[in-house]
C-alpha positions in Angstrom: -26.4 -54.5 58.6 -26.5 -53.1 55.0 -22.8 -52.5 55.2 -22.2 -56.2 56.1 -24.4 -57.3 53.2 -22.4 -55.0 50.9 -19.1 -56.5 52.1 -20.6 -60.0 51.8 -21.8 -59.3 48.3 -18.4 -57.9 47.2 -16.7 -61.0 48.6 -19.1 -63.3 46.9 -18.6 -61.5 43.5 -14.8 -61.7 43.9 -15.1 -65.4 44.7 -17.2 -66.0 41.6 -14.9 -64.0 39.3 -11.8 -65.8 40.6 -13.5 -69.2 40.3 -14.4 -68.5 36.6 -10.7 -68.4 35.7 -9.2 -71.5 34.3 -6.5 -73.3 36.2 -3.1 -72.0 35.2 -4.6 -68.6 34.9 -6.7 -66.6 32.6 -10.3 -66.3 31.4 -11.5 -69.5 29.6 -13.2 -67.2 27.1 -9.8 -65.7 26.1 -8.4 -69.2 25.7 -11.3 -70.3 23.5 -11.1 -67.1 21.4 -7.3 -67.7 20.9 -7.9 -71.4 20.0 -10.6 -70.4 17.4 -8.4 -67.6 16.0 -5.5 -70.0 15.5 -7.7 -72.7 14.1 -9.0 -70.3 11.5 -5.6 -69.5 10.1 -5.3 -70.3 6.4 -3.3 -73.4 5.6 -0.2 -72.9 3.6 3.5 -73.4 3.2 4.5 -70.9 5.9 5.1 -70.7 9.6 3.9 -68.3 12.3 6.6 -66.8 14.5 6.4 -64.7 17.6 9.5 -62.7 18.4 10.6 -63.3 22.0 13.6 -61.3 23.1 15.6 -61.6 26.4 18.5 -59.2 26.7 21.9 -60.7 25.8 20.4 -63.9 24.2 20.5 -64.7 20.5 17.6 -67.0 20.0 14.9 -65.4 17.9 11.5 -66.6 19.2 8.8 -69.2 18.9 7.8 -70.7 15.6 4.8 -73.0 14.8 2.8 -74.2 11.9 -0.5 -72.4 10.9 -3.5 -73.7 12.9 -1.2 -75.3 15.6 -1.3 -74.1 19.2 1.6 -72.1 20.6 2.1 -75.0 23.0 3.5 -76.9 20.0 5.8 -74.0 19.0 9.6 -74.3 19.1 12.0 -71.7 20.4 14.5 -71.2 17.5 17.7 -69.6 16.4 17.4 -68.0 13.0 19.8 -68.8 10.2 20.2 -65.7 8.1 21.8 -67.4 5.0 19.0 -66.1 2.7 17.5 -63.2 4.7 18.3 -61.2 7.8 15.9 -61.6 10.7 13.3 -58.9 11.1 15.0 -56.9 13.9 18.6 -56.9 12.6 19.6 -53.8 14.5 22.6 -53.0 16.6 22.5 -54.5 20.1 23.7 -51.2 21.5 22.0 -48.5 19.3 23.4 -45.1 18.6 21.0 -42.3 19.3 17.2 -42.9 19.3 17.1 -45.7 16.6 15.7 -49.1 17.2 17.7 -51.7 19.0 18.0 -55.5 18.6 14.9 -57.0 20.2 12.8 -53.9 19.7 10.1 -56.1 18.0 9.6 -58.2 21.1 6.2 -59.9 20.9 5.5 -59.1 17.3 3.9 -61.9 15.3 5.2 -62.7 11.8 4.4 -65.0 8.9 7.7 -66.8 8.1 8.7 -68.7 5.0 11.7 -71.0 5.4 12.5 -74.4 6.8 14.1 -76.2 9.7 17.7 -77.1 8.8 17.7 -80.2 11.0 20.6 -78.7 13.0 20.7 -77.3 16.5 22.5 -74.1 17.4 23.9 -73.2 20.8 23.1 -69.9 22.5 25.8 -69.6 25.2 24.1 -66.8 27.0 21.0 -68.9 27.6 22.8 -72.2 27.7 20.3 -73.7 25.2 20.6 -75.9 22.2 17.8 -74.8 19.9 16.5 -75.8 16.4 17.9 -73.7 13.6 15.2 -72.1 11.3 16.5 -71.0 7.9 14.6 -67.8 7.1 13.7 -67.0 3.5 11.1 -64.4 3.8 8.8 -62.8 6.4 6.0 -60.3 6.9 4.5 -58.8 10.0 1.2 -60.4 11.0 0.4 -58.5 14.2 2.5 -55.9 16.0 0.7 -56.4 19.3 -0.8 -59.9 19.6 -1.0 -60.1 23.4 -0.1 -63.1 25.5 1.7 -66.1 24.1 0.9 -69.2 26.2 -1.5 -68.1 29.0 -3.7 -65.0 29.4 -2.2 -64.3 32.8 1.5 -64.6 31.9 3.8 -61.9 33.0 7.0 -61.3 31.0 9.8 -60.1 33.2 12.3 -59.5 30.5 14.9 -62.0 31.8 13.4 -65.5 31.7 11.5 -67.8 29.4 7.8 -68.4 29.9 8.2 -72.2 29.8 11.0 -74.8 29.8 12.2 -75.9 26.4 12.2 -79.7 26.2 15.5 -81.0 24.9 17.1 -77.6 24.7 19.6 -77.9 27.6 23.0 -79.3 26.7 23.0 -83.0 27.6 19.3 -83.3 26.7 18.0 -82.5 30.2 
């Protein structure tokens, strides 16, 4: 009898823990903490960027305004007219040095502007906004999840569809 009560108690605890998670995955407390953290970012004439690297693609990552949700961010291609992007390393490194994309998931403060043009990345088949980089600094080298606490990065796909990014506007 005691064994059945133990199993029933464990099952009930599991059910309660699972039901506490928000739809779409993740602990609602993590979502609220992230929302408050972003809302407390100081205003200014800068952007917040999150490096997002998928092998053989040349987009840079997601960029948003301070205090805006990552849901409003845009996947961009960096224009290096004034400054090289943070991870300007060889795509195939020699020896033990860093490689292009080695700063995946690093969060940056970015200074620059959107050029108003779109750039085509043939390897991802996406037309993305061009961000002209003027300066950057590392904000956080390990900021955790980007859109949802339960997201899993597989290394070969985006975490969301990019509206208007496919050729032909689909």
